[in-house]
C-alpha positions, 0 to 999 in steps of 0.5 A, a space after each residue: 782147301 788148297 791142298 785138296 784142290 792140288 791133289 785133285 789136279 794131280 789125280 787128273 794129271 795122272 790119268 793119261 800116263 795111267 791110261 797109256 800104261 794099261 793100254 801098253 800092257 793089254 794083249 795084242 790079240 783081239 777079243 771077239 767077245 763084245 758084250 755091248 755089241 752082243 746085247 745090241 744085236 739081240 735088241 735090234 737084229 737086222 733079221 728075225 726068223 719066225 714061224 706061225 704057231 697059231 692062226 685066229 679068225 678075228 672077223 670075216 676078213 681079218 686074221 691074227 697070226 701068232 709068231 714064235 722064234 724059229 730056233 732052227 734058223 738061229 732066232 732064240 727069242 723074239 726081240 723086245 719092242 715098244 707098244 705101237 711098233 711094227 715088223 717088216 715081213 719079207 717073202 718071195 712071191 713069183 721070184 720077187 722079194 716083197 716086204 710089207 710092214 705090220 704093226 705088232 698087236 701083242 704086247 711087249 710083255 708077250 715078247 719078254 715073258 711069253 716069247 711071241 708076237 702077234 700080227 693081225 692082218 685085214 685082207 685087202 680086196 686085190 691085195 697082192 701080199 694079203 692074198 699070198 698070206 691067206 693062201 700060203 701061211 699055215 701053222 708051221 710056216 716059216 717067216 722072215 722079218 725085220 726087228 721091231 721098227 717105227 716111232 709110233 709109241 708113247 714116250 714120257 718125255 715127249 707125250 702127255 700121259 693122257 692119250 687119245 687113240 683114234 683107230 680106223 679098221 685094222 688101225 686098231 692093231 697098235 692101239 690094242 698093244 697100247 691097251 695091253 701094255 697099260 694094263 699089264 704094266 699098270 702104267 700111269 697112263 689114261 687111254 681113251 680109245 675111239 674105234 671107228 668101223 663101217 659095220 659092227 661085224 668088222 670090230 676086231 678084239 671086241 671081247 679082248 678090249 672089253 676085258 682090258 677095259 674092265 681090268 684097267 681100273 679106269 685107265 682104259 676106255 673104249 668108244 666104238 663108232 659104227 658108220 653103218 649100224 645094225 638094228 641092235 647097235 647101241 654105240 656111237 654112229 657115223 664117223 670120228 669127228 670133232 663133235 664126237 670127241 668134244 662130247 666124250 673128252 674134256 677139251 680143257 685137258 692136255 692130251 696126246 692124240 695117236 692116230 692109226 688107220 687108212 689115209 682117208 681117215 687121216 685127211 678127214 681127222 686133220 681137219 677135225 682136230 684143227 677145229 679143236 685147236 689141237 697143236 700139231 706137236 700133240 698129234 702122232 700118226 702111224 705111217 699108212 703105207 703106199 698110196 692106192 692111187 697117187 694120180 688123185 693128188 692135185 699136184 701129180 702131173 696128170 699129163 703123164 699118169 699113163 706113162 711108163 719110163 726107163 729106170 736104170 738101176 745101179 746096184 753093186 758093180 752092175 746095172 740094169 734097165 727096167 720099166 717103171 710106171 708113173 703111178 707106181 713107186 720106184 720100189 714096186 718097179 724094182 720088185 716087179 723086175 725081181 730086184 731085191 731092194 732094201 725096204 721096211 716101212 714103205 711110207 717114206 719114213 724109216 729111210 732104210 731104202 734110201 738111194 741116190 737119184 743120179 739123173 731124171 725127175 721124180 714126184 714125191 708127196 710133201 706130206 710123205 717126204 721123210 727125207 732129211 734136208 741134206 738128202 734133198 739137197 744132195 739128191 737122195 730119195 726113198 724109192 718106197 715113196 717116190 714116183 718116176 716122171 721121166 727116164 731116171 737113173 738111181 743107185 740102190 744099196 746092196 741088200 745085206 745077207 746074213 
């Protein structure tokens, strides 16, 4: 036993000289090929170049866009992703570079085996970006996006494999990806999906969800909830509520709740889930983008809601001064001025737009403040979720170009 111990220690002692000998014999020429870096760049590219391959009318105000690799611009394959993630689409509109995040509605299997994404977009009344897409995207249109992003996905270490999906309107898109993923991979997950709409004709993927439900061997169940049903409606009515959930779920079981929809739905369901004593650690929310009217928040400084302040922007070695409204995010002010600023989630979550607040005062909602504690202490902000409340000065990162 002692001899084996001595030999083990001797082997350990020889490691450093052996390592040094290998290093000294190595070539001084840098090997440009790094397989791990190459793999990382394929899995997590900064930019993905796509083109529209097909457009499907889902409802009167929603369309699905099938996106395939734009090999002419260097994207050979669409990156793999986790069901529930999104891509951030970038377009230049009237001289401004604008980004918007859209959940991937196709499945990871579609990306891996069929080499495409789909995003399903509901046209928003007065929506700047959706109007542009509706009027300009055709089959063959070239599209630039980020790689897959976001944390709205199932993780077996963190989440229970008994999932309840709460979807409102176009919030069905990542849920549809969940359902497809469960069926295509035969995952050991039970998925009960509650899908709320105002009117029956707003239901997206109705036939597809029905097909997935029948193919899932009981793993996927879809419950439609219509607030303004027609005469022939046979499903649930009203809103998603604690009473409705209690009726269809065994509340003695442990479950993870995934929620995706408009902000008003989140605020309402927060109260309803609290009635059911659902622990916060069991509730996952998709980031819902920018707020339509920030002045409706009680703690927003109402006295200055119609003000416009000066915003000094430092980028690279230069700076410029632009106007910034109190009721629009700093990111919107930058985009209006034609300043290209980094952004992805537009919800204060991802930190990609992280910038330094040099001077001035800002308003940031507590429920949408995704900054780290150190960033709060040392004056960093996320412009996509920050509103000016005085003249301010910031330093933004330079957008990296490929």
